[in-house]
ZADO-1210 file (C-alpha; in nm, 4 decimals, padded with zeros to 6 digits):
<atoms>
<atom x="-05.3090" y="-09.7292" z="-00.9006" code="MET" pos="1"/>
<atom x="-05.4301" y="-10.0905" z="-00.8274" code="SER" pos="2"/>
<atom x="-05.4481" y="-10.3949" z="-01.0603" code="GLU" pos="3"/>
<atom x="-05.7839" y="-10.4771" z="-01.2328" code="ILE" pos="4"/>
<atom x="-05.6674" y="-10.7808" z="-01.4319" code="ILE" pos="5"/>
<atom x="-05.4120" y="-11.0441" z="-01.3231" code="ARG" pos="6"/>
<atom x="-05.3692" y="-11.3778" z="-01.4919" code="THR" pos="7"/>
<atom x="-05.1169" y="-11.6349" z="-01.3905" code="GLU" pos="8"/>
<atom x="-05.0346" y="-11.9331" z="-01.6268" code="ASP" pos="9"/>
<atom x="-05.3876" y="-11.9054" z="-01.7794" code="LEU" pos="10"/>
<atom x="-05.4551" y="-12.1930" z="-02.0137" code="LYS" pos="11"/>
<atom x="-05.7442" y="-12.2987" z="-02.2209" code="LYS" pos="12"/>
<atom x="-05.7117" y="-12.6432" z="-02.4028" code="HIS" pos="13"/>
<atom x="-05.9645" y="-12.8047" z="-02.6238" code="TYR" pos="14"/>
<atom x="-05.9811" y="-13.1645" z="-02.7177" code="HIS" pos="15"/>
<atom x="-06.0759" y="-13.2440" z="-03.0784" code="LEU" pos="16"/>
<atom x="-06.0700" y="-13.6196" z="-03.1135" code="GLY" pos="17"/>
<atom x="-05.7137" y="-13.7313" z="-03.0373" code="ALA" pos="18"/>
<atom x="-05.5733" y="-13.3732" z="-03.0891" code="GLU" pos="19"/>
<atom x="-05.5432" y="-13.1089" z="-02.8059" code="THR" pos="20"/>
<atom x="-05.5710" y="-12.7535" z="-02.9246" code="VAL" pos="21"/>
<atom x="-05.3757" y="-12.5207" z="-02.6838" code="ARG" pos="22"/>
<atom x="-05.5732" y="-12.2025" z="-02.7652" code="ALA" pos="23"/>
<atom x="-05.4188" y="-12.0318" z="-02.4540" code="CYS" pos="24"/>
<atom x="-05.1041" y="-12.1932" z="-02.3192" code="ASP" pos="25"/>
<atom x="-04.9903" y="-12.0189" z="-02.0144" code="GLY" pos="26"/>
<atom x="-05.0680" y="-11.6365" z="-02.0264" code="VAL" pos="27"/>
<atom x="-04.9289" y="-11.4086" z="-01.7464" code="ASP" pos="28"/>
<atom x="-05.0598" y="-11.0618" z="-01.7683" code="LEU" pos="29"/>
<atom x="-05.1175" y="-10.7743" z="-01.5341" code="LEU" pos="30"/>
<atom x="-05.3392" y="-10.4713" z="-01.6191" code="ILE" pos="31"/>
<atom x="-05.3702" y="-10.1740" z="-01.3856" code="GLN" pos="32"/>
<atom x="-05.6879" y="-09.9663" z="-01.3389" code="GLN" pos="33"/>
<atom x="-05.7003" y="-09.6773" z="-01.5862" code="GLY" pos="34"/>
<atom x="-05.4965" y="-09.8556" z="-01.8536" code="GLU" pos="35"/>
<atom x="-05.6002" y="-09.8733" z="-02.2228" code="PHE" pos="36"/>
<atom x="-05.4675" y="-10.2036" z="-02.3652" code="VAL" pos="37"/>
<atom x="-05.4949" y="-10.3532" z="-02.7130" code="ALA" pos="38"/>
<atom x="-05.4856" y="-10.7248" z="-02.7359" code="ILE" pos="39"/>
<atom x="-05.3310" y="-10.8225" z="-03.0751" code="MET" pos="40"/>
<atom x="-05.2721" y="-11.1333" z="-03.2775" code="GLY" pos="41"/>
<atom x="-05.3543" y="-11.3149" z="-03.5951" code="PRO" pos="42"/>
<atom x="-05.6304" y="-11.5701" z="-03.6331" code="SER" pos="43"/>
<atom x="-05.5488" y="-11.8701" z="-03.4153" code="GLY" pos="44"/>
<atom x="-05.3228" y="-11.6672" z="-03.1864" code="SER" pos="45"/>
<atom x="-05.5482" y="-11.7160" z="-02.8835" code="GLY" pos="46"/>
<atom x="-05.6705" y="-11.3648" z="-02.8546" code="LYS" pos="47"/>
<atom x="-06.0399" y="-11.4446" z="-02.8717" code="SER" pos="48"/>
<atom x="-06.0106" y="-11.7343" z="-02.6306" code="THR" pos="49"/>
<atom x="-05.8252" y="-11.5025" z="-02.3884" code="PHE" pos="50"/>
<atom x="-06.0838" y="-11.2295" z="-02.4218" code="MET" pos="51"/>
<atom x="-06.3656" y="-11.4792" z="-02.3473" code="ASN" pos="52"/>
<atom x="-06.1846" y="-11.5721" z="-02.0355" code="MET" pos="53"/>
<atom x="-06.1095" y="-11.2079" z="-01.9423" code="VAL" pos="54"/>
<atom x="-06.4798" y="-11.1328" z="-01.9980" code="GLY" pos="55"/>
<atom x="-06.5933" y="-11.4266" z="-01.7752" code="CYS" pos="56"/>
<atom x="-06.7684" y="-11.5827" z="-02.0826" code="LEU" pos="57"/>
<atom x="-06.5404" y="-11.8919" z="-02.0538" code="ASP" pos="58"/>
<atom x="-06.3468" y="-12.0621" z="-01.7780" code="THR" pos="59"/>
<atom x="-05.9800" y="-12.1641" z="-01.8070" code="PRO" pos="60"/>
<atom x="-05.8518" y="-12.5193" z="-01.8179" code="THR" pos="61"/>
<atom x="-05.5736" y="-12.4275" z="-01.5777" code="GLU" pos="62"/>
<atom x="-05.4236" y="-12.1242" z="-01.4147" code="GLY" pos="63"/>
<atom x="-05.5829" y="-11.8315" z="-01.2192" code="GLN" pos="64"/>
<atom x="-05.7574" y="-11.5073" z="-01.3133" code="TYR" pos="65"/>
<atom x="-05.8274" y="-11.2195" z="-01.0863" code="TRP" pos="66"/>
<atom x="-06.0705" y="-10.9482" z="-01.1990" code="LEU" pos="67"/>
<atom x="-06.0765" y="-10.6369" z="-00.9678" code="ASN" pos="68"/>
<atom x="-05.9437" y="-10.8475" z="-00.6651" code="GLY" pos="69"/>
<atom x="-06.1764" y="-11.1427" z="-00.7163" code="THR" pos="70"/>
<atom x="-06.0527" y="-11.4842" z="-00.8114" code="LEU" pos="71"/>
<atom x="-06.3055" y="-11.5368" z="-01.0787" code="VAL" pos="72"/>
<atom x="-06.1261" y="-11.8475" z="-01.2382" code="SER" pos="73"/>
<atom x="-06.2852" y="-12.0651" z="-00.9637" code="GLU" pos="74"/>
<atom x="-06.6358" y="-11.9123" z="-00.9581" code="LEU" pos="75"/>
<atom x="-06.9585" y="-12.0924" z="-01.0369" code="SER" pos="76"/>
<atom x="-07.1527" y="-12.0027" z="-01.3439" code="GLU" pos="77"/>
<atom x="-07.4091" y="-11.8020" z="-01.1407" code="ASP" pos="78"/>
<atom x="-07.1342" y="-11.6046" z="-00.9772" code="ASP" pos="79"/>
<atom x="-06.9606" y="-11.5463" z="-01.3149" code="LEU" pos="80"/>
<atom x="-07.2886" y="-11.4049" z="-01.4449" code="ALA" pos="81"/>
<atom x="-07.3096" y="-11.1609" z="-01.1508" code="ARG" pos="82"/>
<atom x="-06.9453" y="-11.0471" z="-01.2041" code="VAL" pos="83"/>
<atom x="-07.0156" y="-10.9927" z="-01.5799" code="ARG" pos="84"/>
<atom x="-07.3207" y="-10.7844" z="-01.5093" code="ASN" pos="85"/>
<atom x="-07.1477" y="-10.5787" z="-01.2269" code="LYS" pos="86"/>
<atom x="-06.7814" y="-10.5425" z="-01.3384" code="GLU" pos="87"/>
<atom x="-06.7743" y="-10.5577" z="-01.7177" code="ILE" pos="88"/>
<atom x="-06.9144" y="-10.3680" z="-01.9942" code="GLY" pos="89"/>
<atom x="-06.9058" y="-10.5265" z="-02.3466" code="PHE" pos="90"/>
<atom x="-06.8785" y="-10.3581" z="-02.6815" code="VAL" pos="91"/>
<atom x="-06.9056" y="-10.5920" z="-02.9840" code="PHE" pos="92"/>
<atom x="-06.8433" y="-10.5655" z="-03.3559" code="GLN" pos="93"/>
<atom x="-07.2075" y="-10.6260" z="-03.4446" code="THR" pos="94"/>
<atom x="-07.3520" y="-10.3662" z="-03.2033" code="PHE" pos="95"/>
<atom x="-07.6195" y="-10.6111" z="-03.0652" code="ASN" pos="96"/>
<atom x="-07.8913" y="-10.3453" z="-03.0497" code="LEU" pos="97"/>
<atom x="-08.2574" y="-10.4048" z="-03.0496" code="LEU" pos="98"/>
<atom x="-08.3756" y="-10.2541" z="-03.3893" code="PRO" pos="99"/>
<atom x="-08.7293" y="-10.1520" z="-03.2744" code="ARG" pos="100"/>
<atom x="-08.6209" y="-09.9984" z="-02.9477" code="ALA" pos="101"/>
<atom x="-08.4941" y="-09.6410" z="-02.9078" code="THR" pos="102"/>
<atom x="-08.1385" y="-09.5604" z="-02.8259" code="ALA" pos="103"/>
<atom x="-08.2503" y="-09.4717" z="-02.4629" code="LEU" pos="104"/>
<atom x="-08.4295" y="-09.8096" z="-02.4319" code="HIS" pos="105"/>
<atom x="-08.1395" y="-09.9985" z="-02.5615" code="ASN" pos="106"/>
<atom x="-07.9041" y="-09.8401" z="-02.3159" code="VAL" pos="107"/>
<atom x="-08.1555" y="-09.9048" z="-02.0308" code="GLU" pos="108"/>
<atom x="-08.1503" y="-10.2819" z="-02.0877" code="LEU" pos="109"/>
<atom x="-07.8825" y="-10.3790" z="-01.8511" code="PRO" pos="110"/>
<atom x="-08.0467" y="-10.1737" z="-01.5785" code="LEU" pos="111"/>
<atom x="-08.3803" y="-10.3408" z="-01.6445" code="ILE" pos="112"/>
<atom x="-08.2122" y="-10.6797" z="-01.5936" code="TYR" pos="113"/>
<atom x="-08.0550" y="-10.5354" z="-01.2762" code="GLY" pos="114"/>
<atom x="-08.3947" y="-10.4269" z="-01.1291" code="GLY" pos="115"/>
<atom x="-08.3207" y="-10.0660" z="-01.1251" code="VAL" pos="116"/>
<atom x="-08.6470" y="-09.8540" z="-01.1005" code="PRO" pos="117"/>
<atom x="-08.7652" y="-09.6848" z="-01.4259" code="GLY" pos="118"/>
<atom x="-08.6909" y="-09.3172" z="-01.3448" code="LYS" pos="119"/>
<atom x="-08.3419" y="-09.3965" z="-01.2344" code="GLU" pos="120"/>
<atom x="-08.2821" y="-09.6210" z="-01.5451" code="ARG" pos="121"/>
<atom x="-08.3823" y="-09.3430" z="-01.7762" code="ARG" pos="122"/>
<atom x="-08.1700" y="-09.0879" z="-01.6026" code="ARG" pos="123"/>
<atom x="-07.8663" y="-09.3054" z="-01.6086" code="ARG" pos="124"/>
<atom x="-07.9219" y="-09.4140" z="-01.9692" code="ALA" pos="125"/>
<atom x="-07.9701" y="-09.0471" z="-02.0830" code="ALA" pos="126"/>
<atom x="-07.6498" y="-08.9528" z="-01.8903" code="GLU" pos="127"/>
<atom x="-07.4396" y="-09.2018" z="-02.0848" code="LYS" pos="128"/>
<atom x="-07.5939" y="-09.1135" z="-02.4139" code="LEU" pos="129"/>
<atom x="-07.4949" y="-08.7490" z="-02.3399" code="GLU" pos="130"/>
<atom x="-07.1440" y="-08.8732" z="-02.2533" code="LEU" pos="131"/>
<atom x="-07.0954" y="-09.0331" z="-02.6021" code="VAL" pos="132"/>
<atom x="-07.2390" y="-08.7333" z="-02.7789" code="GLY" pos="133"/>
<atom x="-07.5975" y="-08.8723" z="-02.8580" code="LEU" pos="134"/>
<atom x="-07.7994" y="-08.6538" z="-02.6336" code="GLY" pos="135"/>
<atom x="-08.0059" y="-08.5406" z="-02.9323" code="ASP" pos="136"/>
<atom x="-08.0585" y="-08.9036" z="-03.0634" code="ARG" pos="137"/>
<atom x="-08.2150" y="-09.0737" z="-02.7551" code="MET" pos="138"/>
<atom x="-08.5478" y="-09.1253" z="-02.9353" code="ASP" pos="139"/>
<atom x="-08.3952" y="-09.2604" z="-03.2514" code="HIS" pos="140"/>
<atom x="-08.4012" y="-09.6250" z="-03.3283" code="LYS" pos="141"/>
<atom x="-08.0950" y="-09.8080" z="-03.4725" code="PRO" pos="142"/>
<atom x="-08.2235" y="-09.8233" z="-03.8434" code="PRO" pos="143"/>
<atom x="-08.2464" y="-09.4404" z="-03.8122" code="GLU" pos="144"/>
<atom x="-07.8823" y="-09.4058" z="-03.7136" code="MET" pos="145"/>
<atom x="-07.5437" y="-09.4352" z="-03.8780" code="SER" pos="146"/>
<atom x="-07.3027" y="-09.7122" z="-03.8035" code="GLY" pos="147"/>
<atom x="-07.0892" y="-09.4804" z="-03.5854" code="GLY" pos="148"/>
<atom x="-07.3952" y="-09.3694" z="-03.3899" code="GLN" pos="149"/>
<atom x="-07.5111" y="-09.7303" z="-03.3324" code="ARG" pos="150"/>
<atom x="-07.1658" y="-09.8175" z="-03.2001" code="GLN" pos="151"/>
<atom x="-07.1830" y="-09.5112" z="-02.9625" code="ARG" pos="152"/>
<atom x="-07.5215" y="-09.6473" z="-02.8402" code="VAL" pos="153"/>
<atom x="-07.3539" y="-09.9823" z="-02.7715" code="ALA" pos="154"/>
<atom x="-07.0699" y="-09.7971" z="-02.5865" code="VAL" pos="155"/>
<atom x="-07.3278" y="-09.6018" z="-02.3761" code="ALA" pos="156"/>
<atom x="-07.4920" y="-09.9271" z="-02.2950" code="ARG" pos="157"/>
<atom x="-07.1686" y="-10.0965" z="-02.1931" code="ALA" pos="158"/>
<atom x="-07.0996" y="-09.7963" z="-01.9582" code="LEU" pos="159"/>
<atom x="-07.4388" y="-09.7657" z="-01.7958" code="VAL" pos="160"/>
<atom x="-07.3655" y="-10.0077" z="-01.5000" code="ASN" pos="161"/>
<atom x="-07.0433" y="-09.8146" z="-01.4284" code="GLU" pos="162"/>
<atom x="-06.8193" y="-10.1226" z="-01.5068" code="PRO" pos="163"/>
<atom x="-06.4643" y="-10.1467" z="-01.3716" code="ALA" pos="164"/>
<atom x="-06.3604" y="-10.2874" z="-01.7088" code="LEU" pos="165"/>
<atom x="-06.4798" y="-10.1955" z="-02.0682" code="LEU" pos="166"/>
<atom x="-06.4089" y="-10.4859" z="-02.2989" code="LEU" pos="167"/>
<atom x="-06.4245" y="-10.4121" z="-02.6764" code="ALA" pos="168"/>
<atom x="-06.4077" y="-10.7019" z="-02.9250" code="ASP" pos="169"/>
<atom x="-06.3229" y="-10.5668" z="-03.2752" code="GLU" pos="170"/>
<atom x="-06.5467" y="-10.2713" z="-03.2103" code="PRO" pos="171"/>
<atom x="-06.4638" y="-10.0959" z="-03.5502" code="THR" pos="172"/>
<atom x="-06.4836" y="-10.4120" z="-03.7621" code="GLY" pos="173"/>
<atom x="-06.8042" y="-10.3122" z="-03.9323" code="ASN" pos="174"/>
<atom x="-06.7176" y="-09.9441" z="-03.9752" code="LEU" pos="175"/>
<atom x="-06.5443" y="-09.7458" z="-04.2401" code="ASP" pos="176"/>
<atom x="-06.2020" y="-09.5891" z="-04.1593" code="SER" pos="177"/>
<atom x="-06.3335" y="-09.2388" z="-04.0755" code="VAL" pos="178"/>
<atom x="-06.6064" y="-09.3720" z="-03.8427" code="THR" pos="179"/>
<atom x="-06.3538" y="-09.6108" z="-03.6965" code="SER" pos="180"/>
<atom x="-06.1256" y="-09.3178" z="-03.5933" code="GLU" pos="181"/>
<atom x="-06.4231" y="-09.1367" z="-03.4487" code="ASP" pos="182"/>
<atom x="-06.5055" y="-09.4458" z="-03.2296" code="ILE" pos="183"/>
<atom x="-06.1419" y="-09.4855" z="-03.1271" code="MET" pos="184"/>
<atom x="-06.1267" y="-09.1068" z="-03.0325" code="ARG" pos="185"/>
<atom x="-06.4320" y="-09.1877" z="-02.8085" code="GLN" pos="186"/>
<atom x="-06.2480" y="-09.4705" z="-02.6438" code="PHE" pos="187"/>
<atom x="-05.9386" y="-09.2388" z="-02.5879" code="GLU" pos="188"/>
<atom x="-06.1628" y="-08.9790" z="-02.4182" code="GLU" pos="189"/>
<atom x="-06.3311" y="-09.2325" z="-02.2016" code="LEU" pos="190"/>
<atom x="-05.9841" y="-09.3585" z="-02.0902" code="ASN" pos="191"/>
<atom x="-05.8713" y="-09.0027" z="-02.0133" code="LYS" pos="192"/>
<atom x="-06.1674" y="-08.9943" z="-01.7741" code="GLN" pos="193"/>
<atom x="-06.0336" y="-09.3041" z="-01.5909" code="GLY" pos="194"/>
<atom x="-06.2189" y="-09.5929" z="-01.7726" code="GLN" pos="195"/>
<atom x="-06.0102" y="-09.9154" z="-01.8064" code="THR" pos="196"/>
<atom x="-06.0321" y="-10.0422" z="-02.1588" code="ILE" pos="197"/>
<atom x="-05.9172" y="-10.3661" z="-02.2997" code="VAL" pos="198"/>
<atom x="-05.9549" y="-10.3730" z="-02.6790" code="LEU" pos="199"/>
<atom x="-05.9282" y="-10.6851" z="-02.9003" code="VAL" pos="200"/>
<atom x="-05.8300" y="-10.6301" z="-03.2570" code="THR" pos="201"/>
<atom x="-05.6242" y="-10.7507" z="-03.5408" code="HIS" pos="202"/>
<atom x="-05.5820" y="-10.3971" z="-03.7025" code="GLU" pos="203"/>
<atom x="-05.2506" y="-10.2277" z="-03.6205" code="HIS" pos="204"/>
<atom x="-05.3908" y="-09.8773" z="-03.6851" code="ASP" pos="205"/>
<atom x="-05.6617" y="-09.9394" z="-03.4293" code="ILE" pos="206"/>
<atom x="-05.4300" y="-10.0764" z="-03.1752" code="ALA" pos="207"/>
<atom x="-05.2182" y="-09.7737" z="-03.1958" code="GLU" pos="208"/>
<atom x="-05.4851" y="-09.5677" z="-03.0236" code="HIS" pos="209"/>
<atom x="-05.4278" y="-09.7721" z="-02.7086" code="ALA" pos="210"/>
<atom x="-05.1560" y="-09.6926" z="-02.4779" code="LYS" pos="211"/>
<atom x="-05.0257" y="-10.0507" z="-02.4512" code="ARG" pos="212"/>
<atom x="-05.0222" y="-10.3442" z="-02.6899" code="GLN" pos="213"/>
<atom x="-05.0098" y="-10.7084" z="-02.5954" code="VAL" pos="214"/>
<atom x="-04.9485" y="-10.9470" z="-02.8951" code="HIS" pos="215"/>
<atom x="-05.0350" y="-11.3054" z="-02.8659" code="LEU" pos="216"/>
<atom x="-04.8928" y="-11.5889" z="-03.0736" code="LYS" pos="217"/>
<atom x="-04.9718" y="-11.9602" z="-03.0409" code="ASP" pos="218"/>
<atom x="-05.1417" y="-11.9092" z="-02.7142" code="GLY" pos="219"/>
<atom x="-04.8620" y="-11.7104" z="-02.5534" code="LEU" pos="220"/>
<atom x="-04.7543" y="-11.3470" z="-02.5125" code="ILE" pos="221"/>
<atom x="-04.5160" y="-11.2695" z="-02.7822" code="GLU" pos="222"/>
<atom x="-04.4702" y="-10.8896" z="-02.7153" code="LYS" pos="223"/>
<atom x="-04.5919" y="-10.6461" z="-02.4465" code="ASP" pos="224"/>
<atom x="-04.5030" y="-10.2839" z="-02.5073" code="PHE" pos="225"/>
<atom x="-04.6191" y="-09.9233" z="-02.4592" code="LEU" pos="226"/>
<atom x="-04.7250" y="-09.7298" z="-02.7600" code="ASN" pos="227"/>
<atom x="-04.5092" y="-09.4195" z="-02.8150" code="PRO" pos="228"/>
<atom x="-04.6778" y="-09.1006" z="-02.6787" code="VAL" pos="229"/>
<atom x="-04.7644" y="-08.8637" z="-02.9616" code="GLU" pos="230"/>
<atom x="-04.6288" y="-08.5094" z="-02.9301" code="SER" pos="231"/>
<atom x="-04.8954" y="-08.2462" z="-02.8954" code="THR" pos="232"/>
<atom x="-04.6602" y="-07.9622" z="-03.0088" code="VAL" pos="233"/>
</atoms>
């Protein structure tokens, strides 16, 4: 097993007038391929800032970050954009789907931006919708679907480029408890198939679906532990 995420003394500081906010203040973290990790922490702990750097949406003030063997903390904006498109699939709390487009077209979008031909786009998009259990909903539009189905479309879209890392930011925040459990079981199944997942959440019951929890506090790692394995007996 090889590493997919390595951060060394990763820092992000913001200057607000005379005050310096140390959102991340020296995070050292190693995540291996195939892991399912929940990043936890209260508001102001630094988890959102850390997630933005892991997702190549922001750059560190200091420190280094390797993603899948590439030192991304020193890349240009254009290179970061290419890494995001190739290596990372994003799932957000708000789904971010086009309401007038079908599920199939929503999943196709990253491939359109990547210049993939139409027939291949549709094949790959349909394959991912089948994977998340929506093979019979490909022609439905988001307003015709439940919240859980919409989030599954978002998961399929995140997976369509075969990313090395699936990054989920509060993916169950807009869902009821039953639907949340359904989505988390989907993540568990994807992880069993080898997908690396980093999940950002403030909900302990959601974090317990991951195999490992990393808790941040005041911009630093407070705890890093493996979740107990549930007995199947």
